[in-house]
ZAMARGU-4260 file (C-alpha; in steps of 0.2 Angstrom, whole numbers, plus 5000, padded with zeros to 4 digits):
<rodrens>
0) 5683/5518/5448 | 5674/5532/5458 | 5665/5538/5442 | 5658/5520/5439 | 5651/5520/5457
5) 5643/5537/5455 | 5635/5532/5438 | 5628/5516/5446 | 5622/5526/5461 | 5614/5538/5450
10) 5605/5524/5440 | 5599/5517/5457 | 5593/5534/5463 | 5584/5538/5447 | 5574/5522/5448
15) 5571/5526/5466 | 5565/5544/5462 | 5553/5537/5448 | 5545/5525/5461 | 5545/5539/5474
20) 5537/5551/5461 | 5523/5538/5458 | 5520/5537/5477 | 5521/5556/5479 | 5507/5557/5466
25) 5497/5545/5476 | 5501/5555/5492 | 5499/5572/5485 | 5481/5574/5492 | 5488/5569/5509
30) 5501/5583/5508 | 5489/5596/5503 | 5477/5590/5517 | 5492/5592/5529 | 5496/5609/5522
35) 5513/5604/5517 | 5520/5610/5501 | 5535/5600/5495 | 5548/5609/5483 | 5558/5598/5471
40) 5573/5600/5483 | 5564/5593/5498 | 5557/5579/5488 | 5574/5574/5482 | 5581/5576/5499
45) 5568/5564/5505 | 5572/5552/5492 | 5590/5552/5496 | 5586/5550/5515 | 5576/5534/5510
50) 5590/5526/5501
</rodrens>
């Protein structure tokens, strides 16, 4: 049961991450302008906070 929930959650987060990546690409110039360098970990943390 728990594994099913985890798999569902991963599928949802994968979709979310894909959408987020697209947004990130659009916002990348903004981040550069702000002098913010996002590592993959920070990006992923941000995605999980948004869920």
